[in-house]
C-alpha positions in Angstrom: 5.8 1.1 20.5 8.5 2.9 18.5 11.1 0.4 17.3 14.1 2.4 16.0 15.8 0.9 12.9 19.5 0.3 12.8 20.2 2.4 9.8 24.0 2.1 10.3 23.7 -1.6 9.3 21.8 -0.5 6.2 24.5 2.0 5.4 27.1 -0.8 5.7 25.2 -2.8 3.1 24.8 0.2 0.7 28.4 1.6 0.8 30.3 -1.2 -1.0 27.5 -1.8 -3.6 27.0 0.1 -6.8 23.9 -1.4 -8.5 20.5 -1.4 -6.9 17.0 -2.6 -7.8 14.0 -1.4 -5.8 10.7 -3.3 -5.8 7.3 -2.9 -4.1 4.0 -4.8 -4.1 1.4 -5.5 -6.7 -1.1 -2.7 -7.4 1.3 -0.2 -5.9 -0.3 2.6 -3.8 1.0 6.0 -2.8 3.2 4.6 0.0 4.8 2.0 -2.3 5.6 4.3 -5.2 6.5 7.3 -3.0 8.9 5.2 -0.9 10.5 3.7 -4.0 11.1 7.1 -5.7 12.3 8.7 -2.4 14.7 5.8 -1.8 15.9 5.9 -5.4 16.7 9.6 -4.9 18.7 8.9 -1.7 20.7 6.2 -3.3 21.4 8.2 -6.4 22.6 11.1 -4.3 25.2 8.6 -2.9 26.4 7.9 -6.5 24.6 4.6 -6.9 22.9 3.2 -10.0 19.2 2.5 -9.3 16.4 0.9 -11.2 12.8 0.6 -9.9 11.1 -2.7 -11.1 7.6 -3.6 -9.9 5.3 -6.6 -10.4 2.5 -4.3 -11.6 2.2 -1.2 -13.7 1.8 2.2 -12.0 -1.9 3.2 -11.6 -3.0 6.0 -13.9 -3.9 8.2 -10.9 -0.4 8.0 -9.5 1.6 8.4 -12.7 2.2 12.1 -11.9 4.7 11.0 -9.3 6.8 9.4 -11.9 6.9 12.1 -14.6 10.1 10.6 -16.1 8.5 7.1 -16.5 11.4 5.4 -14.7 9.4 2.8 -12.9 9.5 -0.5 -14.9 7.2 -3.5 -14.9 8.7 -6.9 -14.8 8.3 -8.8 -18.1 7.2 -5.6 -19.7 10.3 -3.5 -20.3 12.7 -5.6 -18.2 13.2 -9.4 -18.1 13.7 -11.5 -15.0 17.3 -12.1 -16.1 17.9 -8.3 -16.4 16.3 -7.6 -13.0 18.8 -10.1 -11.5 21.7 -8.0 -12.6 22.2 -6.0 -9.5 24.3 -6.0 -6.3 21.4 -5.2 -3.9 17.7 -5.8 -4.3 15.5 -3.8 -1.9 11.8 -4.6 -1.4 9.8 -1.7 0.2 6.4 -1.6 1.7 5.9 -5.3 1.8 7.6 -8.5 3.0 5.0 -11.0 1.6 5.7 -13.4 -1.3 2.0 -13.1 -2.4 2.5 -9.4 -2.8 5.3 -9.4 -5.4 4.1 -11.9 -8.0 6.7 -12.4 -10.8 9.4 -10.5 -8.9 9.5 -13.5 -6.6 11.3 -15.3 -9.5 13.9 -12.5 -9.4 14.5 -12.8 -5.7 14.7 -16.6 -6.0 17.3 -16.4 -8.8 19.4 -13.4 -8.0 22.8 -13.5 -6.4 22.2 -10.0 -5.0 22.0 -9.1 -1.4 18.3 -8.8 -0.4 16.9 -6.1 1.8 13.4 -5.3 3.1 12.2 -1.9 4.4 8.6 -2.2 5.6 6.1 -1.2 8.3 3.5 -4.0 7.9 2.9 -6.6 10.6 2.3 -9.5 8.2 5.5 -11.0 6.9 7.2 -13.9 5.1 10.8 -14.9 5.0 12.1 -13.4 1.8 15.7 -14.3 2.6 16.4 -10.7 3.2 17.9 -8.4 5.8 14.9 -6.7 7.3 14.7 -3.1 8.4 11.2 -3.1 9.8 9.2 -0.9 12.1 5.5 -1.8 12.5 4.9 1.3 14.6 5.6 3.6 11.7 2.5 5.0 10.0 4.0 4.5 6.5 7.1 3.2 4.8 7.5 6.7 3.6 8.2 7.7 7.2 11.0 5.2 7.4 12.6 6.4 4.1 12.4 10.0 5.3 14.2 9.0 8.5 16.8 7.1 6.5 17.5 10.3 4.5 17.8 12.2 7.7 20.2 9.6 9.1 22.4 9.7 6.0 22.4 13.5 5.9 20.8 13.5 2.4 18.8 16.6 1.3 16.0 15.4 -1.0 15.1 17.1 -4.3 11.6 18.6 -4.2 10.2 15.9 -6.4 11.5 13.2 -4.1 10.2 15.1 -1.0 6.8 15.3 -2.7 6.8 11.5 -3.5 7.6 10.7 0.1 5.0 13.2 1.4 2.5 11.4 -0.9 3.6 8.1 0.7 2.9 9.3 4.2 -0.3 11.3 3.3 -2.0 8.4 1.5 -1.2 5.8 4.1 -2.7 8.0 6.8 -5.8 9.1 4.9 -4.4 12.6 4.6 -3.4 12.5 8.3 -6.9 11.7 9.5 -6.3 8.0 10.6 -5.2 7.2 14.1 -1.7 6.1 12.8 -0.9 9.8 12.1 1.2 10.4 15.2 3.8 13.0 16.2 6.5 11.1 14.4 4.4 11.2 11.2 4.0 15.0 11.4 7.7 15.4 12.1 8.5 13.5 8.9 5.9 15.4 6.9 7.3 18.7 8.2 10.8 17.7 7.2 9.6 16.9 3.7 7.8 20.3 3.4 11.1 22.0 4.4 12.7 20.1 1.4 10.2 21.2 -1.2 7.1 19.1 -0.8 3.9 21.1 -1.6 0.9 19.6 0.1 -1.7 21.8 -1.6 -0.6 20.7 -5.1 -0.3 17.1 -4.1 -3.8 17.1 -2.6 -5.2 18.5 -5.8 -3.5 15.7 -7.8 -4.7 13.0 -5.5 -8.2 14.0 -4.7 -9.4 16.8 -6.9 -8.9 15.3 -10.4 -11.9 12.9 -10.5 -13.7 11.8 -13.7 -17.4 11.5 -14.4 -16.8 7.7 -14.7 -15.3 7.6 -11.3 -18.2 9.5 -9.7 -20.7 7.2 -11.4 -18.8 4.1 -10.1 -18.8 5.6 -6.6 -22.6 6.2 -6.8 -23.1 2.5 -7.6 -20.8 1.2 -4.9 -22.2 3.5 -2.2 -25.7 2.5 -3.1 -24.8 -1.1 -2.1 -23.5 -0.3 1.4 -25.0 -2.7 3.9 -24.8 -2.8 7.7 -24.3 -5.9 9.8 -23.1 -6.9 13.3 -25.5 -4.6 15.2 -24.7 -1.9 12.6 -21.1 -1.9 13.7 -19.9 -3.2 10.3 -20.4 -1.7 6.8 -19.6 -3.4 3.6 -20.1 -3.1 -0.1 -18.8 -4.6 -3.4 -17.8 -3.9 -7.0 -18.3 -6.3 -10.0 -16.3 -6.3 -13.2 -19.4 -5.1 -15.1 -19.5 -2.0 -13.0 -16.2 -0.8 -14.5 -17.3 -1.5 -18.1 -20.7 0.1 -17.6 -19.3 3.3 -16.1 -16.0 3.4 -18.0 -14.2 3.7 -14.7 -10.7 2.2 -13.9 -10.0 -0.3 -11.1 -8.0 2.3 -9.2 -11.2 4.4 -8.9 -12.2 2.3 -5.9 -9.2 3.5 -4.0 -10.1 4.8 -0.5 -13.8 3.9 -0.8 -13.5 1.3 1.9 -13.1 4.2 4.4 -16.5 5.6 3.4 -18.2 2.9 5.5 -16.4 4.2 8.5 -18.0 7.6 8.1 -21.4 6.1 9.2 -22.2 6.8 12.8 -21.6 3.8 15.0 -19.6 1.8 12.4 -16.4 0.3 13.8 -15.2 -1.7 10.8 -15.7 -1.7 7.0 -14.8 -3.8 4.0 -15.1 -3.6 0.2 -14.9 -6.5 -2.3 -13.6 -5.9 -5.8 -14.0 -8.6 -8.5 -10.8 -9.1 -10.4 -10.3 -10.1 -14.1 -9.4 -13.6 -13.0 -12.6 -13.8 -10.9 -10.8 -13.7 -7.6 -12.1 -11.1 -5.1 -9.9 -8.4 -3.7 -10.9 -7.5 -0.1 -9.9 -4.3 1.6 -10.6 -4.2 5.3 -10.6 -1.3 7.8 -11.2 -0.8 11.5 -11.3 2.1 13.9 -11.6 0.0 17.0 -9.5 -2.6 18.8 -10.7 -5.2 16.1 -7.6 -6.4 14.2 -8.5 -6.7 10.5 -5.0 -7.9 9.9 -5.9 -11.1 11.8 -8.9 -11.6 9.6 -7.0 -10.9 6.4 -4.3 -13.4 7.4 -6.8 -16.3 7.6 -7.2 -15.7 3.8 -3.5 -15.5 3.1 -3.5 -11.7 3.2 -2.3 -9.3 5.9 -1.5 -5.7 6.7 -2.0 -3.5 9.7 -4.3 -3.9 12.7 -6.6 -1.2 11.4 -6.0 -1.6 7.6 -5.5 -4.8 5.8 -6.3 -6.8 2.6 -6.6 -10.2 1.1 -7.5 -12.0 -2.1 -10.4 -14.4 -1.8 -11.8 -17.0 -4.3 -15.0 -16.0 -6.1 -17.8 -15.7 -6.8 -18.3 -12.4 -5.0 -21.4 -13.7 -3.1 -19.4 -16.5 -1.6 -16.5 -14.2 -0.7 -18.9 -11.8 0.9 -20.5 -14.5 3.0 -17.2 -15.9 4.1 -15.9 -12.5 5.1 -19.1 -11.5 6.8 -18.9 -14.7 8.9 -15.3 -13.9 9.9 -16.3 -10.4 11.0 -19.3 -11.8 13.0 -17.0 -14.2 14.8 -14.4 -11.5 15.5 -17.0 -9.0 16.7 -18.9 -11.6 18.8 -22.2 -11.4 16.9 -24.7 -14.2 16.6 -24.8 -16.0 13.2 -28.5 -15.6 12.8 -28.4 -11.8 12.5 -29.3 -10.5 9.1 -27.5 -7.6 7.5 -29.6 -4.4 6.9 -29.3 -1.9 4.1 
């Protein structure tokens, strides 16, 4: 259900303030970065001073969005004390403490007004004024609607960043969340200079041999379970070192499982440097993967969610497989099949 945001209240927060910090989640994706850059452009068009400070560095495959290198990483270019020096601190594309790591210390210490702009179901109380709409396909849609409400014309680079936000969170408009509202926002961004063909090339047609080798390994491990309704696979740290691939090279692979006929849900496990296991979950049925992710301290959307599980990878896989079996009503004694 569409839940219109009261952007007038947001405007009333923005107008008397001069200094802004924008933050998003760890391992920022296209929606996080695109929304930050689009929002920064909107605020700067209103004469505001804006910094973007994230808990993680920008992934290599998305650095083209930030050609000026303006996005900073906390404790690496800007200190916690420096990040606190602002009038308003806006968190976009998340409202979960677990997702902001060291930026949490900033939010706990700053005297700034705190604001959240997000479209995720899962949420914590960040002590912020929330502008949230879980029916939106991407935070980029919300930022585009904010620009329209404020009467701001975006620069082509900002329109491109927001188009990236929307396109990546909808799987280039192939996921069920790509509704009429999504296409309306995308159309507005094209009118303001976004070029989808060039963006698609940057996102999906600049692969490396290392990435292709990594994908080959991951796809060779795809296993089916739950009456062949669930597909899953995994990535170990050694896979990256042996292929020369980057952790961001696993992006979007979780959706490959959904391409198998009859599969209703999919997950991929990625071993982290600290031995924890990052789980990405997807569904194309009524199954809520957000509910599964929340049992492990994660969250997201009904059909796209994630969580961080303790290792080793075998134990994480067994735990998650049991959770899916329970959610899908499948007997425990069933054995997965490759």
